[in-house]
C-alpha positions as CSV (number, residue, x, y, z in Angstrom):
1,M,-161.1,22.6,-68.4
2,A,-159.6,25.3,-66.4
3,P,-158.2,28.5,-67.6
4,P,-154.3,28.8,-68.1
5,K,-152.5,29.8,-64.9
6,S,-150.7,32.5,-66.7
7,F,-154.3,34.1,-67.5
8,V,-155.5,33.8,-64.0
9,D,-152.3,35.1,-62.7
10,A,-152.5,38.2,-65.1
11,N,-156.2,38.7,-64.4
12,P,-156.9,37.9,-60.9
13,Q,-160.6,39.2,-60.9
14,A,-161.3,37.1,-64.1
15,G,-160.2,34.0,-62.0
16,K,-162.4,34.9,-59.0
17,D,-165.3,35.6,-61.7
18,L,-164.7,32.2,-63.1
19,Q,-164.8,30.5,-59.7
20,A,-168.0,32.4,-58.9
21,I,-169.7,31.2,-62.1
22,Q,-168.6,27.6,-61.6
23,Q,-169.9,27.3,-58.1
24,P,-173.7,27.0,-58.8
25,L,-172.8,24.5,-61.6
26,T,-170.8,22.5,-59.2
27,S,-173.6,22.3,-56.8
28,L,-176.2,21.5,-59.4
29,S,-174.1,18.6,-60.5
30,T,-173.7,17.4,-56.9
31,Q,-177.5,17.6,-56.3
32,C,-178.3,15.9,-59.5
33,T,-175.5,13.4,-59.4
34,L,-174.8,14.2,-62.9
35,P,-171.5,15.3,-64.4
36,V,-172.1,18.7,-65.8
37,S,-169.2,20.8,-67.2
38,L,-169.0,24.5,-67.6
39,P,-168.4,24.1,-71.3
40,Q,-171.5,22.0,-71.5
41,L,-173.7,24.6,-69.8
42,L,-172.3,27.5,-71.9
43,G,-173.2,25.4,-75.1
44,V,-176.6,25.0,-73.9
45,L,-176.9,28.8,-73.0
46,Q,-175.6,29.5,-76.4
47,G,-177.9,27.4,-78.1
48,A,-180.8,28.8,-76.3
49,Q,-179.7,32.3,-77.4
50,S,-179.3,31.7,-80.9
51,A,-182.8,30.0,-81.1
52,A,-184.4,33.0,-79.3
53,A,-182.6,35.6,-81.7
54,V,-185.1,37.3,-84.1
55,P,-183.7,39.3,-87.1
56,A,-184.4,42.8,-87.0
57,G,-187.2,43.9,-89.1
58,S,-188.8,40.5,-89.3
59,G,-192.2,41.3,-87.7
60,P,-194.2,43.4,-85.4
61,L,-192.8,44.5,-82.2
62,P,-193.8,42.7,-79.0
63,G,-196.7,44.2,-77.0
64,P,-200.5,44.6,-77.0
65,T,-202.3,44.3,-80.2
66,P,-202.8,48.0,-81.7
67,Y,-206.4,49.3,-81.2
68,T,-208.1,50.2,-84.5
69,T,-211.5,51.5,-85.1
70,R,-213.6,50.7,-88.2
């Protein structure tokens, strides 16, 4: 689904950015011979981001295990 022409006309840089984002997706779709759309890819990325999100204060910070002496 393409953005409305009026939006692209009013925001030419956004139109160029959308084309730049879509180019690798078009190449991937051609290489894999699978029809992949930008909305499908964005949905996958959003799902991955929400699955990776960790609520604040839900556990220790990432990094090496603290050294403790006994």
